[in-house]
VOGU-3710 file (C-alpha; in Angstrom, 3 decimals, decimal comma):
1> mnvkrskkai> 40,778/77,755/45,492  41,612/78,003/49,184  44,470/80,553/49,261  45,154/79,971/52,953  45,520/76,224/52,386  47,764/76,820/49,347  50,059/79,109/51,319  50,215/76,541/54,082  51,104/73,786/51,589  53,831/75,928/50,052
11> fvllamlfit> 55,238/76,666/53,502  55,256/72,942/54,357  56,986/72,083/51,086  59,636/74,739/51,646  60,185/73,534/55,188  60,555/69,947/54,012  62,989/71,043/51,309  65,076/72,921/53,894  65,133/69,930/56,249  66,025/67,524/53,447
21> ttvltactks> 68,848/69,775/52,233  70,177/70,160/55,775  70,082/66,416/56,444  71,775/65,593/53,139  74,452/68,180/53,796  75,033/66,817/57,305  75,152/63,241/56,038  77,585/64,180/53,313  79,807/65,940/55,845  79,550/63,019/58,261
31> dagksasggg> 80,299/60,434/55,585  83,274/62,449/54,435  84,429/62,807/58,003  84,438/59,045/58,440  85,988/58,228/55,096  88,774/55,657/55,342  90,570/57,500/52,573  91,215/60,388/54,912  88,599/62,925/53,843  86,649/65,212/56,122
41> gaeegeqitl> 89,236/67,446/57,725  88,083/70,386/59,825  87,031/73,482/57,928  89,393/76,437/58,067  89,176/78,176/61,416  86,968/75,465/62,931  87,874/74,621/66,520  87,706/70,912/67,232  88,547/68,531/70,069  90,063/65,080/69,660
51> rltlwgspse> 89,796/62,520/72,431  92,802/60,299/73,068  92,844/57,345/75,459  95,994/55,574/76,585  97,779/53,779/79,406  101,416/53,686/80,445  103,980/54,406/83,122  104,336/57,987/84,412  107,329/58,520/82,109  105,354/57,240/79,119
61> vevnkkavan> 102,460/59,540/79,971  104,852/62,489/80,082  106,161/61,579/76,648  102,650/61,485/75,250  101,848/64,807/76,889  104,857/66,267/75,114  103,723/64,792/71,805  100,238/66,214/72,295  101,628/69,638/73,185  103,741/69,635/70,024
71> feaenpnvkv> 100,728/68,596/67,992  98,523/71,323/69,457  101,214/73,952/68,823  101,324/72,958/65,160  97,535/72,658/64,932  96,145/75,629/66,922  92,573/74,818/65,892  92,757/71,383/67,554  92,551/70,601/71,256  93,383/67,100/72,476
81> dmqfiptdyd> 91,505/65,707/75,460  94,041/63,127/76,682  92,431/60,566/78,957  94,956/58,477/80,872  93,471/55,161/82,043  96,090/53,497/84,281  94,128/50,366/85,230  91,501/48,102/83,642  92,047/49,870/80,330  90,338/47,275/78,138
91> tklttmiagn> 87,295/47,046/80,398  86,852/50,801/80,626  87,354/51,329/76,915  84,861/48,569/76,158  82,337/50,310/78,414  82,913/53,590/76,572  82,370/51,875/73,233  79,187/50,181/74,437  77,878/53,615/75,420  78,690/55,093/71,982
101> depdvammes> 81,347/57,203/73,636  84,333/56,185/71,522  87,519/58,265/71,500  88,999/59,488/68,236  92,405/57,884/68,827  93,241/55,108/71,273  96,249/53,129/72,367  95,492/49,453/71,788  97,096/46,107/72,576  97,060/43,523/69,803
111> atiayplaee> 96,815/40,582/72,185  93,599/41,748/73,852  90,598/43,654/72,457  92,093/45,348/69,387  91,311/42,630/66,879  87,794/41,818/68,123  87,000/45,521/67,775  88,653/45,671/64,360  86,554/42,749/63,166  83,493/44,789/64,150
121> gkflnlkpfl> 84,709/47,571/61,852  85,578/49,907/64,726  88,859/51,247/63,294  89,797/53,253/60,241  92,100/51,680/57,698  95,327/53,668/58,019  96,907/52,411/54,802  95,245/55,072/52,595  96,673/57,720/54,906  100,135/56,174/54,663
131> dkdpelnlds> 99,802/55,919/50,874  99,125/59,618/50,392  101,038/61,210/53,283  104,060/63,199/52,054  105,945/62,673/55,348  105,170/59,130/56,452  104,680/55,878/54,567  105,157/52,146/55,063  108,740/52,281/53,820  109,652/54,916/56,409
141> lvpnityste> 108,546/52,680/59,318  110,747/49,971/60,798  109,548/46,435/59,945  106,784/44,643/61,829  105,266/47,605/63,698  101,945/47,889/61,858  98,922/45,751/62,679  96,366/44,650/60,102  93,127/42,692/60,022  94,015/41,559/56,515
151> vgniigiapg> 96,481/42,520/53,817  95,929/46,193/53,010  93,819/47,034/56,058  96,100/48,568/58,698  94,413/49,202/62,040  97,332/50,457/64,134  100,936/51,666/64,231  103,345/51,163/67,133  104,791/54,271/68,815  107,666/52,478/70,555
161> petyalfyne> 108,536/49,044/69,153  110,440/46,541/71,265  112,530/43,487/70,531  114,355/40,815/72,523  118,051/40,419/73,320  120,497/38,638/75,617  121,352/40,735/78,683  124,314/39,653/80,762  126,463/40,546/83,747  129,969/41,252/82,443
171> dafkdaglpm> 131,515/40,498/85,831  130,050/36,981/85,783  131,817/36,321/82,484  135,096/37,799/83,739  134,986/35,681/86,888  134,392/32,554/84,797  137,198/33,485/82,405  134,806/33,509/79,449  134,706/35,850/76,437  131,702/38,163/76,296
181> ppskaneawt> 128,684/37,093/74,222  128,742/38,157/70,565  126,637/41,153/69,587  126,618/40,730/65,799  123,994/38,466/64,242  126,506/36,832/61,913  128,653/35,898/64,912  125,837/34,631/67,154  126,353/31,527/69,261  124,876/28,307/67,970
191> wdefvevakq> 122,494/26,713/70,426  125,095/24,161/71,503  127,677/26,901/72,091  125,143/28,828/74,156  124,359/25,779/76,297  128,051/25,162/77,004  128,564/28,773/78,098  125,451/28,592/80,292  126,854/25,464/81,962  130,075/27,244/82,841
201> ltldnqgrna> 128,108/30,150/84,306  125,809/27,971/86,423  127,203/27,576/89,939  126,055/25,488/92,877  126,426/26,631/96,484  129,961/25,211/96,559  131,022/27,243/93,523  131,108/24,256/91,154  129,768/24,877/87,642  127,442/22,578/85,706
211> tdpnfdpkni> 130,322/20,945/83,814  131,743/19,582/87,086  130,850/15,901/87,796  130,163/16,888/91,420  127,850/19,778/90,517  124,721/19,838/92,716  121,675/20,812/90,590  119,491/20,955/93,701  121,470/23,791/95,263  122,159/26,378/92,588
221> kqygvnigta> 123,195/29,874/93,620  123,760/31,291/90,109  121,897/30,127/87,006  123,595/30,525/83,667  120,474/31,900/82,006  116,839/32,733/82,571  114,602/32,785/79,499  111,163/32,550/81,067  108,105/30,705/79,850  106,027/33,483/78,249
231> wgqysnfiys> 105,270/33,162/74,531  107,130/36,415/73,863  110,386/34,845/74,985  110,051/31,400/73,450  108,656/32,745/70,160  112,159/34,000/69,317  113,496/30,453/69,284  110,528/28,909/67,501  111,072/31,398/64,691  114,852/30,931/64,816
241> nggdfisadg> 114,352/27,191/64,313  112,023/27,703/61,343  108,813/27,015/63,245  105,637/29,016/63,755  102,461/29,075/65,799  100,431/28,374/62,676  101,193/27,004/59,204  102,099/29,302/56,295  98,678/28,802/54,696  96,903/29,565/57,983
251> ktfglnqpea> 95,118/26,231/58,111  97,093/24,175/60,604  98,176/24,458/64,242  101,944/24,833/64,173  103,356/24,158/67,633  103,223/20,361/67,292  105,267/20,469/64,093  108,943/19,342/64,144  110,626/22,769/64,058  108,498/24,233/66,859
261> vealqmladl> 108,624/21,073/68,966  112,408/20,892/68,693  112,772/24,514/69,814  110,414/24,049/72,756  112,205/20,878/73,830  115,622/22,526/73,695  114,302/25,326/75,907  112,873/22,819/78,385  116,164/20,920/78,394  117,907/24,020/79,726
271> vnvhhvapsp> 115,919/23,435/82,903  115,518/19,675/83,160  118,583/18,247/81,416  121,337/20,833/81,622  120,162/22,500/84,875  121,311/25,926/83,678  117,939/27,709/83,904  115,323/27,895/86,653  112,093/25,955/86,426  108,778/27,811/86,677
281> vqsknipatn> 108,726/26,918/90,386  112,287/28,119/90,940  111,613/31,259/88,894  109,290/32,483/91,614  112,415/33,204/93,645  114,195/34,922/90,757  113,752/38,725/90,904  113,223/41,084/87,963  115,875/41,145/85,248  117,818/44,120/86,619
291> valqtrkvam> 117,915/42,716/90,165  118,599/39,147/88,994  121,686/40,257/87,078  122,829/42,635/89,800  122,578/40,016/92,557  124,072/37,313/90,332  121,031/35,078/90,667  121,526/34,637/86,932  124,375/35,500/84,576  122,306/35,959/81,399
301> vvdgqwhssa> 118,673/36,826/80,738  116,657/36,704/77,522  114,233/39,599/77,759  112,848/42,684/76,061  115,159/45,587/75,270  113,036/47,831/77,505  114,923/46,368/80,464  117,858/48,537/79,409  116,290/51,350/81,408  116,131/49,544/84,753
311> lansnvnfnv> 119,562/48,024/84,200  121,041/51,451/83,511  119,701/52,616/86,851  121,035/49,572/88,718  124,454/48,971/90,185  125,343/46,260/87,677  128,018/46,030/85,004  125,729/44,846/82,213  125,863/44,554/78,465  123,690/43,139/75,696
321> gvlpvmkepv> 124,367/40,430/73,136  122,530/38,917/70,204  120,224/35,976/70,900  121,695/32,502/70,320  120,701/30,983/67,008  119,058/27,647/66,331  118,962/27,997/62,544  118,824/31,721/61,797  118,962/34,970/63,792  115,483/36,216/64,715
331> stvvaamfsv> 113,941/38,467/67,346  110,225/38,983/67,896  108,897/42,553/67,823  106,223/43,457/70,364  104,496/46,805/70,845  101,234/48,537/71,575  99,641/50,542/68,762  97,671/53,711/68,160  94,408/53,256/66,273  91,828/55,700/64,927
341> fastehpees> 88,178/54,887/65,565  85,963/54,846/62,485  83,419/56,958/64,334  85,703/59,987/64,439  84,365/63,075/62,720  87,915/64,277/62,144  89,967/61,535/60,466  92,575/63,884/58,982  93,310/65,501/62,328  93,284/62,098/64,056
351> welvkalidp> 95,848/60,836/61,563  98,051/63,848/62,227  97,754/63,122/65,952  98,891/59,519/65,390  101,894/60,840/63,466  102,752/63,135/66,370  102,448/60,280/68,867  104,885/58,043/66,967  107,354/60,851/66,231  110,718/59,998/67,875
361> essidmlqdg> 111,364/63,686/68,467  108,584/63,676/71,047  109,792/60,487/72,718  113,519/61,246/72,735  113,616/61,067/76,548  112,145/57,551/76,465  114,570/56,511/73,747  117,567/57,741/75,704  116,264/56,280/78,947  116,142/52,844/77,341
371> iwmpslktwy> 112,431/52,103/77,504  111,401/52,636/73,866  112,901/52,285/70,429  112,011/54,603/67,520  109,349/53,685/64,991  110,955/55,513/62,060  113,574/53,720/59,960  115,826/56,763/59,598  116,517/56,604/63,331  118,195/53,225/62,675
381> tdealisrwt> 120,106/54,205/59,529  121,115/57,866/59,893  124,238/58,077/62,039  123,337/61,491/63,449  119,918/60,242/64,546  121,268/56,953/65,931  123,760/58,913/68,019  120,990/60,926/69,625  119,516/57,866/71,340  122,558/55,644/71,795
391> dnlksrpsgy> 125,836/57,546/72,297  127,334/57,918/75,777  124,269/56,479/77,483  124,417/53,796/80,175  121,135/52,416/78,820  122,852/51,709/75,500  125,992/49,637/76,249  128,584/48,699/73,635  126,698/45,705/72,228  123,421/47,550/71,774
401> rdavidvmln> 123,785/48,806/68,215  124,484/45,373/66,762  122,432/43,204/69,116  119,317/45,356/69,124  119,316/48,069/66,446  120,691/45,911/63,631  118,513/42,983/64,647  115,372/45,135/64,737  116,086/46,446/61,271  117,250/43,234/59,600
411> yshqtptgyv> 116,248/40,166/61,621  112,934/40,970/63,279  109,727/38,943/63,164  106,192/40,178/63,703  104,525/39,241/66,973  102,170/36,259/66,548  99,361/38,350/68,017  99,569/40,461/64,871  98,970/37,729/62,299  97,566/34,616/64,023
421> knfnkimdiv> 93,805/34,895/64,146  92,220/33,797/67,422  95,686/33,750/69,015  94,497/34,137/72,604  92,096/31,197/72,418  94,777/29,011/70,889  97,188/29,972/73,646  94,583/29,311/76,347  94,943/25,690/75,280  98,697/25,716/74,659
431> tpaldkvwlg> 99,962/27,396/77,832  98,725/24,835/80,410  100,127/22,033/78,259  103,519/23,723/78,041  103,642/24,009/81,827  104,109/20,232/81,883  107,007/20,569/79,453  108,804/23,221/81,496  108,363/21,047/84,598  109,750/17,993/82,832
441> qqtaqeamds> 106,529/16,014/83,133  106,051/15,572/79,362  108,119/16,016/76,241  107,246/18,934/73,984  105,965/16,499/71,358  103,729/14,686/73,836  102,330/17,906/75,254  101,634/19,578/71,902  100,174/16,414/70,388  97,874/16,037/73,390
451> iaekaqaqvk> 96,196/19,379/72,723  96,619/19,547/68,938  93,011/18,643/68,179  91,606/21,257/70,564  94,061/23,870/69,342  93,280/23,046/65,719  89,599/23,724/66,397  90,544/27,297/67,304  92,646/27,918/64,182  90,925/30,587/62,098
461> grrdie> 93,666/31,515/59,655  96,313/34,236/59,204  95,911/37,961/58,689  99,085/38,333/56,628  98,032/36,332/53,558  95,583/37,187/50,808
//
């Protein structure tokens, strides 16, 4: 027997056993680290770094810095590398992903690359974390601020949800001798009541309102209302009228159906029949919401509640009312989200970071300034917490609690980007057709019927049904 060869064989076998054990241990640790059930936290005393990517205004970045600082103070073994990407966020993040350089946690926008990435399996399912977390669960979040690829697979949670409301210049109402818009949902104007008020607030260059037989619709100095033509604005009224972008079973294009068509036509009639709202062409000369109300270019504006901040810093006597109702009170919720990449080696710590980022305590400055709303339900129901972000603040006028807080809690609707699959491709077909409606060149029925077949070809179903 060759002793030298036997010793060599034993050495090789031992080396192979060591390598195999090491690889299996590493794989087990890696698999645990990427478990969607939340396993794989850092070992005690282990120093780790989490990478966070996000965009936002300077004030939003400061809020997130504060949240990160709070998180690091409570988790001294974790350092957060916060990467602020102010421009071309989607492109730069996509490049990072293509280079296998994914962050642990990222701010995402549901209308752009979030869902394509989710369909590639790029994000952890956050529902198991919510199910077992002792501090945060689905019931503790306000409605319609989670995003899912399918029922039970949550890919993101909003840090600062937003909803829509009716902003108005109180002085315009006083000058017209009109009562202020209602703020409570159960007292909301009907659509016809809203139109009549808008007529009385629309003035030509001779000071005549739109109810006057001599009113000149070609020379308007103050429009009664500006709603805009973006899907975020008109979605509120489609939902209010019982319509949707897609059928309940997810099989059929919805915007050519009676409820949606009626809502779209009534919006277009504000421009082309009643002459109380600017057309898309005229809107180019209408400034931002805060300036438009301050300069009396318009008396009312349907827009996101985040405009409270700019209005509070403007020299305008503004307030906020509930949206007019077609059939039922509804307001669409829109928001970015924070998602955890499936490639993270530290899912537990990433989850804790997400919790810190959506914690209203960290964003209290943004809440008081009027830009964000809280993501936790208790901040809408606990009087002491509500007071912290609403009382004695110019950004939160007298109508705010009813018109915005109550509506968010009780009458909100998820953004269509969150449940309509292939939403962007459908809207690439819809938007040019609707331009003809806003300009009065076609009826809503004609326009939606003309593109129904092409839009139907892009219908891929809903994410909110089994």
